[in-house]
NUBAKOL-705527 format. One line per 8 residues: their letters; for each residue x, y, z of N, C-alpha, C, O, CB. Coordinates in steps of 0.2 Angstrom, whole numbers, plus 5000, padded with zeros to 4 digits. Last residue first. Glycine has a CB too. Example, Ala and Ser with C-alpha at 12.3 -4.5 7.8 and 13.67 -1.06 7.14 Angstrom:
! residues 2
sa> 5064 4989 5035 5068 4995 5036 5064 5000 5039 5067 5006 5040 5070 4997 5029; 5066 4972 5039 5062 4978 5039 5066 4984 5039 5071 4983 5042 5057 4978 5045;
! end
This chain:
! residues 290
trylylye> 4762 4611 4935 4763 4610 4928 4763 4617 4924 4764 4618 4918 4758 4606 4924; 4759 4612 4948 4766 4610 4946 4767 4609 4939 4772 4606 4937 4767 4603 4950; 4747 4617 4949 4752 4621 4952 4759 4618 4950 4763 4623 4950 4751 4620 4960; 4739 4607 4943 4740 4613 4940 4746 4617 4943 4749 4620 4939 4733 4617 4941; 4741 4596 4953 4742 4595 4946 4744 4602 4942 4749 4603 4939 4737 4591 4942; 4736 4602 4964 4743 4600 4964 4745 4599 4957 4751 4601 4955 4744 4594 4968; 4722 4603 4960 4726 4609 4962 4734 4608 4961 4737 4611 4958 4725 4612 4969; 4718 4590 4959 4718 4594 4953 4722 4600 4954 4726 4603 4950 4711 4596 4952;
efnlngfh> 4720 4586 4972 4724 4583 4967 4724 4587 4961 4729 4588 4958 4721 4576 4966; 4710 4594 4979 4717 4595 4980 4721 4592 4975 4726 4595 4973 4719 4592 4987; 4698 4601 4967 4700 4597 4973 4707 4597 4973 4711 4600 4969 4697 4589 4972; 4691 4617 4962 4696 4611 4962 4696 4607 4968 4694 4609 4973 4703 4614 4960; 4686 4630 4960 4682 4624 4960 4685 4618 4959 4683 4613 4955 4676 4625 4956; 4694 4641 4960 4695 4637 4954 4690 4631 4954 4690 4627 4949 4702 4635 4954; 4691 4646 4972 4688 4650 4967 4689 4646 4960 4686 4647 4955 4692 4657 4966; 4697 4636 4980 4690 4638 4981 4687 4641 4975 4682 4639 4972 4690 4643 4987;
idtaaerg> 4710 4635 4976 4706 4629 4976 4699 4631 4976 4694 4628 4972 4708 4624 4981; 4715 4648 4979 4715 4645 4972 4710 4639 4971 4707 4639 4966 4722 4643 4970; 4713 4647 4993 4710 4652 4989 4709 4650 4982 4704 4650 4979 4713 4659 4990; 4722 4637 4997 4715 4636 4998 4711 4641 4994 4705 4639 4992 4713 4637 5006; 4735 4643 4994 4732 4637 4990 4725 4636 4991 4721 4634 4986 4736 4630 4992; 4734 4653 5003 4736 4654 4996 4733 4649 4992 4729 4650 4987 4743 4655 4995; 4732 4648 5016 4727 4652 5013 4728 4653 5005 4723 4654 5002 4727 4659 5016; 4735 4631 5019 4737 4638 5019 4732 4642 5014 4729 4639 5010 4744 4638 5016;
vfryhwpe> 4729 4619 5020 4734 4619 5015 4737 4626 5015 4742 4627 5011 4731 4617 5008; 4720 4608 5030 4724 4614 5030 4729 4614 5025 4733 4609 5025 4727 4616 5037; 4705 4600 5027 4712 4600 5026 4715 4607 5026 4713 4611 5022 4714 4596 5020; 4690 4593 5033 4693 4599 5031 4701 4598 5032 4704 4596 5037 4691 4605 5034; 4676 4584 5032 4683 4583 5032 4686 4589 5029 4685 4590 5023 4685 4576 5029; 4662 4583 5031 4665 4585 5037 4672 4586 5038 4675 4588 5043 4662 4580 5042; 4658 4578 5018 4657 4586 5020 4660 4588 5026 4660 4594 5027 4650 4587 5020; 4665 4568 5009 4665 4569 5016 4664 4576 5017 4669 4580 5018 4672 4566 5019;
ytygtvde> 4662 4556 4996 4661 4563 4998 4661 4563 5006 4657 4559 5009 4654 4565 4996; 4674 4543 4994 4668 4546 4994 4667 4553 4997 4672 4555 5001 4663 4541 4997; 4691 4544 4986 4686 4543 4992 4679 4546 4991 4679 4551 4987 4689 4546 4998; 4699 4547 4976 4699 4540 4978 4694 4539 4984 4694 4533 4986 4706 4538 4980; 4699 4559 4969 4702 4559 4976 4703 4552 4979 4707 4550 4983 4698 4563 4980; 4694 4555 4956 4700 4558 4957 4703 4558 4964 4709 4556 4965 4700 4566 4955; 4682 4549 4958 4687 4546 4954 4693 4549 4954 4698 4546 4951 4684 4546 4947; 4675 4557 4967 4678 4551 4970 4683 4548 4965 4688 4545 4967 4672 4546 4971;
dgnpyrli> 4669 4569 4966 4676 4569 4964 4679 4562 4966 4685 4562 4966 4680 4575 4967; 4656 4570 4970 4657 4569 4963 4664 4569 4961 4665 4568 4955 4654 4575 4960; 4660 4581 4984 4655 4577 4981 4656 4577 4973 4657 4582 4970 4648 4580 4982; 4677 4582 4989 4671 4585 4987 4666 4580 4984 4668 4574 4982 4672 4590 4982; 4687 4581 5002 4684 4576 4997 4677 4578 4995 4672 4576 4998 4683 4569 5001; 4691 4592 5008 4696 4588 5005 4693 4583 5000 4696 4581 4995 4700 4584 5010; 4688 4609 5008 4684 4603 5009 4688 4597 5005 4689 4598 4999 4677 4603 5006; 4702 4618 5016 4698 4616 5010 4694 4610 5012 4696 4606 5016 4703 4614 5004;
fgfkyanq> 4709 4632 5024 4706 4625 5024 4702 4624 5018 4699 4629 5015 4701 4624 5030; 4713 4645 5026 4718 4640 5024 4715 4633 5023 4719 4628 5022 4724 4640 5028; 4704 4654 5029 4708 4652 5035 4713 4646 5033 4716 4643 5037 4703 4650 5040; 4697 4656 5018 4700 4662 5021 4705 4660 5026 4709 4664 5028 4695 4667 5023; 4691 4644 5015 4697 4646 5012 4701 4651 5015 4707 4652 5014 4696 4647 5004; 4679 4644 5022 4685 4640 5025 4691 4642 5022 4696 4642 5025 4683 4633 5024; 4668 4651 5017 4673 4655 5021 4679 4651 5023 4684 4654 5025 4670 4657 5027; 4658 4644 5011 4659 4650 5008 4666 4654 5011 4668 4658 5008 4653 4655 5009;
slwafaqt> 4658 4632 5017 4658 4631 5010 4660 4638 5007 4663 4639 5001 4651 4629 5007; 4656 4636 5030 4663 4633 5028 4663 4633 5021 4669 4635 5018 4664 4626 5031; 4642 4639 5030 4647 4644 5032 4654 4642 5029 4657 4646 5026 4648 4645 5039; 4637 4626 5028 4635 4632 5023 4640 4637 5024 4643 4640 5019 4628 4634 5025; 4642 4619 5039 4644 4617 5032 4643 4623 5027 4647 4624 5023 4640 4611 5030; 4635 4626 5049 4642 4626 5049 4645 4624 5042 4649 4627 5040 4645 4621 5054; 4622 4623 5048 4624 4630 5046 4631 4630 5046 4634 4634 5042 4621 4634 5052; 4620 4607 5039 4621 4611 5045 4623 4618 5043 4625 4619 5037 4626 4608 5049;
lefavtlp> 4620 4598 5029 4613 4601 5031 4614 4606 5036 4609 4609 5038 4608 4596 5032; 4631 4591 5029 4630 4596 5024 4624 4600 5025 4623 4605 5021 4630 4593 5017; 4630 4581 5039 4634 4588 5041 4633 4593 5035 4633 4599 5037 4642 4586 5041; 4625 4570 5034 4620 4575 5037 4624 4582 5038 4620 4587 5039 4617 4572 5043; 4635 4562 5030 4633 4567 5025 4628 4572 5028 4627 4577 5025 4631 4564 5019; 4644 4560 5046 4639 4557 5041 4638 4563 5036 4639 4569 5037 4633 4555 5044; 4651 4563 5057 4654 4560 5052 4650 4556 5047 4651 4551 5045 4660 4555 5054; 4641 4560 5072 4646 4564 5068 4648 4560 5062 4646 4554 5062 4652 4566 5072;
ekeestal> 4623 4560 5074 4629 4557 5075 4634 4560 5070 4632 4563 5065 4629 4549 5074; 4613 4570 5073 4612 4565 5077 4618 4561 5079 4619 4558 5085 4607 4560 5075; 4618 4587 5072 4618 4581 5069 4617 4575 5075 4618 4576 5081 4625 4579 5066; 4619 4599 5079 4613 4598 5074 4613 4591 5072 4607 4589 5070 4614 4603 5068; 4631 4601 5085 4625 4598 5089 4619 4597 5085 4614 4594 5087 4624 4603 5095; 4643 4595 5073 4639 4600 5077 4634 4597 5081 4632 4591 5080 4637 4605 5072; 4660 4592 5068 4654 4590 5070 4650 4595 5073 4653 4600 5075 4654 4583 5074; 4674 4588 5057 4670 4593 5061 4663 4590 5062 4661 4586 5058 4670 4600 5058;
dvclgtqh> 4691 4582 5056 4684 4581 5055 4680 4585 5060 4681 4585 5066 4682 4573 5056; 4706 4590 5050 4701 4588 5055 4694 4586 5052 4692 4588 5047 4700 4595 5059; 4723 4589 5045 4716 4589 5044 4712 4587 5050 4714 4584 5054 4714 4584 5038; 4736 4588 5047 4734 4594 5044 4727 4594 5043 4724 4599 5040 4738 4595 5038; 4743 4576 5050 4742 4581 5056 4739 4587 5053 4739 4592 5057 4748 4582 5060; 4744 4566 5042 4748 4572 5041 4748 4576 5046 4752 4581 5047 4746 4575 5034; 4735 4556 5045 4742 4555 5047 4746 4561 5046 4752 4562 5049 4745 4549 5044; 4724 4559 5038 4724 4561 5045 4731 4560 5048 4733 4563 5053 4719 4557 5049;
eskgpqas> 4725 4553 5026 4727 4560 5026 4728 4562 5034 4731 4567 5035 4722 4565 5023; 4731 4537 5025 4726 4541 5028 4729 4548 5028 4734 4549 5031 4723 4539 5035; 4739 4527 5022 4737 4531 5017 4731 4536 5019 4728 4539 5015 4734 4526 5012; 4743 4520 5033 4748 4523 5030 4746 4528 5024 4750 4532 5021 4753 4518 5027; 4730 4508 5032 4735 4511 5036 4741 4514 5032 4744 4511 5027 4738 4506 5041; 4718 4514 5019 4722 4509 5022 4728 4512 5027 4729 4518 5025 4726 4504 5017; 4704 4524 5023 4711 4523 5020 4714 4517 5023 4713 4516 5029 4715 4529 5021; 4687 4522 5020 4692 4522 5025 4699 4521 5022 4700 4516 5018 4691 4517 5031;
ytqvvtta> 4678 4522 5009 4677 4527 5014 4683 4527 5019 4683 4532 5023 4671 4526 5017; 4682 4512 5000 4679 4518 4998 4678 4523 5003 4677 4529 5001 4672 4515 4995; 4688 4502 5008 4692 4506 5005 4689 4512 5001 4692 4516 4998 4697 4502 5000; 4676 4494 5012 4680 4499 5017 4684 4504 5013 4685 4510 5016 4684 4494 5022; 4674 4487 5000 4669 4492 5002 4673 4497 5007 4672 4503 5006 4663 4489 5006; 4685 4479 4999 4684 4484 4994 4679 4489 4996 4680 4495 4994 4681 4480 4988; 4684 4471 5011 4689 4476 5010 4688 4481 5005 4690 4487 5005 4696 4472 5008; 4672 4464 5008 4672 4469 5013 4678 4474 5013 4677 4480 5014 4673 4465 5020;
delslkyv> 4677 4456 4997 4672 4462 4996 4672 4467 5001 4671 4473 5000 4665 4458 4995; 4686 4448 5004 4688 4452 4998 4683 4458 4997 4685 4464 4996 4689 4448 4992; 4679 4442 5014 4684 4447 5016 4686 4451 5010 4687 4457 5011 4690 4443 5018; 4661 4443 5010 4668 4440 5010 4673 4445 5012 4672 4451 5012 4669 4437 5003; 4647 4448 5020 4652 4449 5014 4658 4445 5015 4660 4443 5021 4654 4456 5014; 4633 4439 5024 4639 4442 5026 4644 4443 5020 4644 4438 5016 4642 4438 5032; 4622 4432 5020 4621 4438 5022 4627 4442 5025 4626 4447 5029 4615 4438 5027; 4616 4420 5009 4622 4422 5012 4621 4430 5014 4619 4434 5009 4629 4421 5008;
grdlyntk> 4607 4414 5000 4606 4414 5007 4612 4416 5011 4612 4414 5017 4604 4407 5009; 4609 4417 4987 4612 4411 4990 4611 4410 4997 4614 4405 5000 4620 4411 4988; 4603 4429 4985 4600 4423 4982 4603 4416 4984 4600 4411 4983 4601 4423 4974; 4612 4437 4992 4605 4436 4995 4602 4430 4991 4599 4426 4995 4601 4442 4993; 4625 4435 4985 4624 4434 4992 4617 4432 4994 4615 4427 4996 4626 4441 4996; 4626 4437 4971 4632 4434 4975 4630 4432 4982 4634 4428 4985 4638 4438 4974; 4614 4443 4968 4616 4437 4964 4621 4433 4968 4621 4427 4969 4619 4439 4957; 4613 4454 4976 4608 4449 4976 4610 4443 4973 4609 4437 4976 4602 4452 4972;
iydygfca> 4625 4461 4974 4623 4459 4981 4618 4453 4980 4619 4448 4984 4621 4464 4985; 4623 4464 4960 4629 4460 4962 4627 4457 4969 4629 4451 4970 4635 4465 4963; 4611 4472 4961 4611 4466 4957 4617 4461 4959 4616 4455 4960 4612 4468 4950; 4615 4484 4969 4610 4479 4971 4611 4472 4968 4610 4467 4971 4603 4481 4972; 4632 4488 4969 4626 4488 4966 4621 4482 4969 4624 4477 4970 4627 4487 4958; 4644 4490 4976 4644 4485 4971 4637 4485 4967 4637 4482 4961 4644 4478 4974; 4642 4502 4984 4649 4500 4981 4648 4495 4975 4651 4496 4970 4653 4497 4986; 4629 4502 4989 4632 4507 4985 4638 4506 4981 4639 4508 4975 4633 4513 4989;
iadesign> 4630 4490 4996 4626 4490 4990 4628 4496 4986 4627 4495 4980 4618 4491 4993; 4640 4494 5006 4641 4488 5001 4637 4488 4995 4639 4487 4990 4640 4481 5005; 4633 4504 5012 4639 4506 5009 4641 4500 5004 4643 4501 4998 4645 4507 5014; 4623 4497 5018 4621 4502 5013 4627 4504 5009 4627 4505 5003 4618 4508 5016; 4629 4480 5021 4628 4487 5023 4625 4491 5017 4626 4489 5011 4634 4491 5026; 4627 4465 5027 4627 4469 5020 4625 4476 5022 4619 4477 5022 4623 4465 5015; 4638 4459 5040 4631 4460 5037 4632 4463 5030 4638 4464 5027 4626 4463 5041; 4650 4458 5045 4645 4456 5049 4638 4456 5046 4633 4454 5048 4644 4461 5056;
renaihnn> 4659 4464 5037 4659 4457 5036 4653 4454 5041 4651 4448 5040 4665 4453 5038; 4660 4477 5041 4657 4475 5035 4656 4468 5034 4651 4466 5030 4661 4478 5029; 4666 4475 5054 4659 4477 5054 4656 4476 5047 4650 4474 5047 4659 4485 5055; 4679 4471 5049 4675 4467 5053 4668 4469 5053 4664 4464 5053 4678 4467 5061; 4683 4483 5043 4682 4477 5039 4678 4472 5043 4674 4469 5040 4689 4474 5037; 4683 4492 5054 4679 4493 5048 4677 4487 5044 4672 4485 5042 4681 4499 5044; 4694 4486 5061 4687 4487 5064 4682 4488 5058 4676 4485 5059 4686 4492 5069; 4705 4489 5053 4703 4482 5054 4695 4481 5057 4692 4477 5056 4708 4479 5059;
ytsvqysy> 4705 4503 5053 4704 4499 5047 4701 4492 5048 4697 4490 5045 4710 4499 5043; 4708 4505 5067 4702 4508 5064 4700 4504 5058 4694 4502 5057 4702 4515 5063; 4721 4499 5068 4715 4497 5072 4708 4499 5069 4704 4495 5069 4716 4500 5079; 4728 4506 5059 4728 4499 5058 4721 4497 5062 4718 4492 5060 4734 4496 5061; 4727 4519 5064 4724 4518 5058 4723 4510 5057 4718 4508 5054 4728 4521 5052; 4735 4518 5075 4727 4520 5076 4724 4518 5070 4718 4515 5070 4726 4527 5078; 4747 4517 5070 4744 4511 5074 4737 4512 5075 4733 4507 5075 4748 4510 5080; 4749 4529 5064 4749 4523 5060 4745 4517 5063 4741 4514 5061 4756 4521 5057;
sryasavm> 4738 4542 5071 4744 4538 5070 4743 4532 5066 4738 4530 5065 4747 4536 5077; 4729 4555 5066 4729 4548 5068 4735 4545 5066 4738 4545 5061 4723 4545 5064; 4723 4571 5070 4729 4567 5069 4727 4560 5071 4725 4559 5076 4735 4570 5072; 4706 4571 5072 4711 4575 5070 4717 4570 5068 4716 4566 5064 4714 4580 5075; 4688 4572 5075 4694 4568 5073 4700 4573 5071 4698 4578 5067 4693 4562 5068; 4679 4581 5079 4677 4574 5080 4683 4569 5078 4683 4564 5081 4671 4572 5076; 4677 4597 5086 4682 4592 5082 4680 4585 5084 4680 4583 5090 4689 4594 5084; 4662 4607 5084 4667 4603 5088 4672 4598 5083 4670 4597 5077 4663 4598 5092;
vddigaak> 4652 4621 5084 4656 4616 5080 4662 4613 5085 4665 4616 5089 4660 4621 5075; 4643 4630 5089 4642 4623 5091 4647 4618 5087 4645 4612 5087 4635 4621 5091; 4641 4643 5085 4645 4642 5090 4645 4635 5093 4647 4633 5099 4643 4646 5096; 4638 4654 5074 4638 4647 5074 4643 4645 5079 4649 4645 5078 4641 4644 5066; 4638 4668 5073 4633 4665 5076 4632 4657 5076 4627 4654 5077 4626 4667 5072; 4650 4674 5068 4644 4674 5064 4638 4670 5066 4633 4669 5063 4647 4670 5057; 4658 4671 5079 4656 4678 5078 4650 4679 5073 4646 4684 5073 4662 4682 5075; 4660 4658 5077 4656 4660 5083 4654 4667 5082 4648 4669 5084 4661 4659 5089;
mealmayl> 4668 4659 5065 4661 4655 5065 4657 4658 5071 4651 4659 5070 4662 4648 5065; 4679 4665 5071 4675 4668 5066 4668 4665 5065 4663 4669 5064 4679 4668 5059; 4683 4654 5079 4681 4661 5082 4677 4665 5077 4673 4668 5079 4688 4665 5084; 4686 4645 5070 4681 4643 5075 4679 4650 5078 4673 4651 5079 4683 4638 5080; 4697 4651 5064 4691 4649 5060 4685 4648 5064 4680 4651 5063 4692 4643 5055; 4707 4651 5074 4704 4658 5071 4698 4656 5067 4693 4661 5067 4710 4660 5066; 4708 4637 5076 4706 4642 5082 4703 4648 5079 4697 4651 5081 4711 4643 5087; 4714 4634 5064 4707 4631 5066 4704 4635 5071 4698 4637 5071 4708 4624 5068;
anaarrdl> 4726 4640 5065 4721 4642 5059 4714 4640 5061 4710 4643 5060 4724 4640 5053; 4732 4633 5075 4730 4640 5076 4726 4643 5071 4721 4647 5072 4737 4644 5076; 4732 4620 5069 4728 4621 5075 4727 4629 5076 4721 4630 5077 4732 4618 5081; 4741 4623 5059 4735 4621 5057 4730 4622 5063 4724 4624 5062 4734 4614 5054; 4753 4625 5066 4750 4631 5062 4743 4629 5060 4738 4634 5060 4754 4632 5056; 4754 4613 5073 4753 4619 5077 4750 4624 5072 4745 4628 5075 4760 4621 5079; 4744 4598 5068 4750 4603 5067 4749 4609 5070 4743 4612 5070 4752 4603 5059; 4735 4591 5082 4735 4594 5075 4742 4598 5074 4745 4600 5079 4729 4599 5074;
qytrssqy> 4725 4579 5092 4731 4583 5090 4731 4586 5083 4728 4583 5079 4738 4579 5091; 4715 4576 5105 4715 4577 5098 4721 4581 5097 4723 4586 5100 4709 4580 5095; 4710 4566 5118 4715 4571 5116 4715 4571 5109 4717 4565 5106 4722 4569 5119; 4693 4564 5126 4699 4562 5121 4704 4568 5120 4702 4574 5120 4696 4560 5115; 4683 4569 5133 4688 4566 5137 4694 4564 5132 4699 4562 5135 4685 4560 5140; 4674 4575 5124 4678 4579 5128 4683 4576 5132 4688 4579 5133 4673 4583 5133; 4671 4572 5108 4672 4567 5114 4677 4571 5119 4683 4571 5118 4675 4560 5113; 4671 4583 5101 4665 4579 5101 4665 4574 5107 4660 4573 5110 4664 4575 5094;
kpctldvl> 4678 4598 5108 4678 4591 5105 4672 4587 5106 4668 4588 5111 4684 4588 5109; 4683 4615 5107 4678 4610 5109 4679 4604 5105 4680 4604 5099 4671 4613 5107; 4701 4617 5108 4695 4619 5106 4689 4614 5108 4691 4608 5110 4694 4620 5098; 4714 4613 5110 4710 4615 5116 4703 4618 5114 4700 4620 5118 4714 4621 5119; 4724 4599 5104 4719 4604 5103 4715 4606 5109 4714 4602 5113 4714 4602 5098; 4742 4598 5106 4735 4596 5108 4730 4601 5107 4731 4607 5109 4735 4594 5116; 4752 4598 5092 4750 4600 5098 4743 4598 5100 4739 4596 5095 4750 4608 5098; 4766 4593 5082 4759 4591 5084 4758 4595 5091 4762 4595 5095 4758 4584 5085;
dspvytag> 4777 4594 5073 4775 4599 5077 4768 4598 5079 4764 4603 5078 4777 4606 5074; 4780 4583 5064 4786 4586 5068 4783 4591 5074 4787 4591 5079 4791 4589 5065; 4771 4568 5060 4772 4576 5060 4777 4578 5065 4777 4576 5071 4765 4579 5060; 4778 4553 5056 4775 4557 5061 4776 4564 5061 4782 4566 5060 4778 4554 5069; 4780 4538 5047 4779 4545 5047 4775 4548 5053 4770 4546 5054 4775 4547 5040; 4781 4525 5047 4786 4528 5051 4784 4536 5051 4788 4539 5055 4793 4527 5049; 4773 4519 5038 4772 4517 5045 4776 4522 5050 4774 4523 5055 4773 4510 5046; 4767 4530 5025 4771 4524 5028 4770 4524 5035 4768 4529 5038 4778 4525 5026;
lpyeknal> 4760 4538 5016 4765 4541 5020 4770 4536 5024 4776 4537 5025 4762 4545 5026; 4756 4534 4999 4756 4533 5006 4762 4537 5010 4767 4538 5007 4756 4526 5008; 4749 4537 4985 4755 4540 4988 4755 4540 4996 4753 4545 4999 4757 4547 4986; 4737 4532 4981 4743 4531 4977 4749 4533 4981 4755 4530 4979 4742 4535 4971; 4728 4536 4991 4729 4529 4990 4735 4527 4986 4738 4522 4986 4723 4526 4987; 4737 4550 4999 4731 4546 4997 4733 4539 4995 4738 4536 4997 4728 4550 4990; 4744 4564 5003 4743 4558 5006 4737 4555 5003 4731 4557 5005 4743 4558 5014; 4755 4578 5000 4749 4573 4997 4750 4566 5001 4755 4563 5001 4750 4573 4990;
llyaenln> 4758 4593 5007 4759 4586 5007 4753 4582 5005 4748 4583 5007 4761 4584 5014; 4757 4606 5008 4755 4604 5002 4756 4596 5001 4756 4593 4996 4757 4607 4996; 4764 4610 5019 4757 4611 5019 4754 4608 5013 4747 4608 5013 4755 4618 5021; 4777 4609 5015 4775 4605 5020 4768 4605 5021 4765 4600 5024 4778 4607 5027; 4780 4618 5005 4778 4611 5003 4776 4607 5009 4772 4602 5008 4785 4608 5000; 4772 4634 5006 4777 4629 5009 4775 4622 5008 4769 4620 5009 4778 4630 5017; 4765 4645 5002 4765 4639 4998 4771 4634 5000 4774 4630 4996 4766 4640 4991; 4766 4654 5012 4770 4655 5006 4771 4649 5002 4776 4648 4999 4777 4658 5008;
ttlisadv> 4756 4653 5021 4762 4648 5022 4767 4649 5016 4772 4646 5016 4759 4641 5021; 4744 4661 5031 4748 4660 5025 4754 4656 5026 4757 4656 5032 4750 4667 5023; 4739 4661 5044 4735 4657 5039 4739 4656 5033 4738 4652 5029 4729 4661 5037; 4747 4668 5052 4745 4661 5054 4742 4657 5049 4743 4651 5048 4740 4661 5060; 4747 4680 5047 4753 4676 5046 4752 4669 5049 4756 4665 5047 4759 4680 5051; 4735 4686 5049 4736 4683 5043 4742 4679 5043 4742 4674 5038 4736 4688 5037; 4726 4686 5063 4733 4686 5061 4734 4683 5055 4734 4676 5055 4737 4684 5067; 4711 4694 5065 4714 4688 5062 4721 4690 5060 4723 4695 5057 4710 4685 5056;
atlysyet> 4698 4699 5074 4704 4701 5073 4708 4694 5071 4709 4690 5075 4707 4704 5079; 4682 4695 5064 4687 4695 5070 4694 4698 5069 4695 4698 5063 4687 4688 5073; 4677 4696 5052 4673 4699 5058 4677 4700 5064 4676 4704 5068 4667 4695 5059; 4686 4699 5037 4685 4695 5043 4681 4699 5048 4681 4705 5048 4691 4693 5046; 4691 4698 5020 4688 4702 5025 4686 4697 5031 4684 4691 5030 4682 4705 5023; 4703 4699 5007 4700 4695 5013 4697 4699 5018 4700 4704 5020 4705 4690 5016; 4704 4699 4990 4704 4703 4996 4700 4699 5001 4695 4696 5000 4700 4710 4995; 4715 4693 4978 4709 4692 4982 4710 4696 4989 4715 4696 4992 4709 4684 4984;
tkycgivd> 4727 4692 4971 4722 4698 4970 4716 4698 4974 4711 4702 4973 4720 4699 4963; 4733 4681 4974 4737 4687 4974 4732 4693 4974 4734 4699 4976 4742 4687 4969; 4724 4670 4972 4725 4673 4979 4729 4679 4979 4728 4683 4984 4729 4667 4983; 4726 4666 4959 4721 4671 4961 4721 4674 4968 4718 4679 4969 4714 4668 4959; 4735 4656 4957 4738 4663 4958 4733 4668 4959 4734 4674 4960 4742 4665 4952; 4726 4647 4945 4732 4647 4950 4735 4654 4950 4736 4657 4946 4737 4642 4947; 4717 4649 4935 4715 4649 4942 4720 4650 4947 4720 4652 4953 4710 4644 4944; 4723 4646 4923 4723 4653 4925 4720 4654 4932 4721 4659 4935 4719 4657 4920;
qdidnpmt> 4721 4633 4919 4727 4634 4923 4727 4641 4926 4731 4643 4931 4733 4633 4919; 4707 4624 4919 4709 4631 4917 4715 4632 4922 4714 4633 4928 4704 4636 4918; 4702 4609 4912 4705 4612 4918 4708 4619 4916 4713 4619 4911 4710 4607 4921; 4698 4602 4900 4693 4605 4905 4696 4607 4911 4692 4608 4916 4688 4599 4906; 4709 4596 4893 4705 4602 4890 4701 4605 4895 4699 4611 4894 4702 4600 4884; 4723 4592 4903 4717 4590 4900 4713 4597 4898 4714 4602 4901 4713 4587 4906; 4740 4594 4899 4734 4598 4902 4728 4595 4899 4727 4596 4893 4735 4605 4901; 4751 4587 4893 4749 4585 4900 4742 4589 4902 4739 4586 4907 4754 4588 4905;
dtetppnq> 4754 4590 4880 4755 4583 4882 4751 4582 4889 4749 4576 4890 4762 4581 4883; 4753 4603 4880 4749 4600 4875 4749 4592 4877 4744 4589 4876 4751 4600 4868; 4763 4607 4889 4756 4608 4891 4752 4604 4886 4747 4601 4889 4754 4616 4890; 4776 4595 4892 4774 4601 4888 4766 4601 4890 4763 4596 4891 4775 4600 4881; 4783 4591 4908 4780 4589 4902 4777 4596 4898 4776 4601 4902 4775 4584 4903; 4798 4596 4916 4791 4597 4915 4788 4595 4909 4791 4597 4904 4789 4604 4917; 4810 4588 4922 4808 4589 4915 4801 4590 4915 4797 4585 4913 4811 4583 4911; 4810 4588 4936 4816 4590 4933 4815 4592 4925 4818 4596 4922 4821 4585 4933;
pqtcgall> 4798 4595 4947 4799 4591 4941 4805 4593 4938 4806 4599 4936 4793 4591 4936; 4803 4597 4964 4801 4600 4958 4802 4595 4952 4807 4591 4952 4804 4607 4957; 4797 4587 4978 4802 4589 4973 4799 4593 4967 4793 4591 4966 4807 4584 4971; 4790 4579 4988 4791 4587 4989 4797 4589 4984 4801 4593 4987 4792 4588 4996; 4786 4567 4985 4793 4568 4988 4795 4575 4989 4801 4577 4990 4798 4565 4983; 4774 4569 4980 4775 4565 4986 4781 4566 4989 4782 4565 4995 4773 4558 4984; 4777 4576 4968 4775 4580 4973 4775 4576 4980 4777 4579 4985 4767 4581 4972; 4781 4565 4960 4786 4570 4962 4784 4574 4968 4788 4576 4972 4787 4575 4956;
llvaffcc> 4769 4559 4959 4774 4555 4962 4780 4560 4964 4783 4559 4969 4777 4550 4957; 4762 4569 4952 4760 4567 4959 4765 4564 4962 4767 4565 4968 4753 4564 4959; 4768 4567 4939 4768 4574 4943 4767 4573 4950 4770 4575 4955 4763 4579 4940; 4764 4554 4936 4771 4556 4937 4772 4562 4941 4777 4563 4945 4774 4557 4930; 4750 4555 4936 4753 4551 4941 4761 4553 4942 4763 4553 4947 4752 4544 4940; 4749 4563 4924 4746 4566 4930 4749 4562 4936 4751 4565 4941 4739 4564 4930; 4755 4556 4914 4759 4562 4917 4756 4564 4923 4760 4567 4927 4759 4567 4911; 4745 4547 4911 4752 4544 4915 4755 4550 4917 4759 4550 4923 4756 4541 4910;
lskilrrk> 4729 4548 4914 4734 4551 4911 4741 4549 4915 4741 4550 4921 4733 4559 4911; 4717 4543 4920 4722 4538 4917 4728 4541 4914 4733 4538 4912 4719 4534 4912; 4709 4553 4925 4714 4549 4930 4719 4545 4926 4724 4543 4929 4709 4545 4934; 4707 4568 4920 4707 4561 4917 4712 4557 4920 4718 4558 4919 4709 4562 4909; 4698 4579 4930 4705 4576 4928 4703 4569 4925 4699 4566 4927 4710 4575 4934; 4687 4592 4928 4688 4585 4930 4695 4583 4927 4697 4586 4922 4683 4581 4927; 4678 4606 4935 4684 4604 4931 4685 4596 4933 4685 4595 4939 4690 4608 4931; 4662 4613 4935 4667 4609 4939 4672 4606 4934 4670 4603 4928 4664 4603 4942;
km> 4660 4630 4931 4659 4623 4930 4664 4619 4933 4670 4620 4932 4658 4622 4922; 4657 4642 4943 4662 4640 4938 4661 4632 4937 4660 4629 4942 4669 4641 4940;
! end
C-alpha cells in the first residue's frame, strides 16, 4: 500500500494530538472535509477486527490485546512532552537477554510480557540472538544522555551534522573558517534529530524497547535493518502489539530520524491497523480520533 503522508502544518492535526496527549476525546470533532488530508485512508482503522493471527508458539492473546486502552496509546514526542514527574505505574525488570548483561532494564508489565512472547516466537522461527539494548529511561537519565550527546557533537563535525545542515553549510560556516567544532546552537539542533530532549523521549513511557542482535558490530544503528531480526519484525511485530516507531521517510511527521531498532508497544489492535495501513503512530492517532 502506498505510503500515506500527513500535512504537518494542519492546525487540526495538532489540535487532535493535544487532546490525545491528555487522553481525552475531542469535544467538538472537526468535520472530515476540514481535517482529513486527501492521501490518508480512514478505512484502515478497524482492520484488526477481521485479521486472523497465526503463531508458531502458544501465545496468550490476552497479553497482547488492550481493547485500545488509552494508557497504551500514550503519545510522547517533541510537541507533547511527558514532563519531569511522569513515571509509569507498573514497571518490571526485564529478564530476557540484554545487550549489557549487567544492566537492569525495565518495561511496563504488559509490554514486557508481550516482548517475551515475541522473542519466543522469533526463537521458534530460528532467530535466537535478539537482545534488549534500551528500555525505560527516567527523566534524570534523559538529562544525562542528552547533555552527553551535545558534548559529543561539539567535539567535532559528525556525519549527523553534515546530514542535518548539508555540506555547503558546514563548509561555509566551519571548514572555510578553520573551525572544526560545532557551536552550541548547531550541536543542539543536530542532537534533536536523533535524541529527544528530556521529558520528550518515548522511552519515558516504559512502552518501548531498542533491540540489537549479534549480527551488528554495535547496537542502535541503521545496520539493524540488515539483520534477520528486522526482516522478521517487519512482518510479524504487529501480531504482538509492537510497531516500528520511527519509520524511514516519516521524519517530518514523527520528528525523528529512521530508527529500525526502536519498537513501541501499542497493543495488537492498534499495531495491526498501523501495519496494514502502512502508517506511523502519529498518523494512526489522527485517524483513530477523527
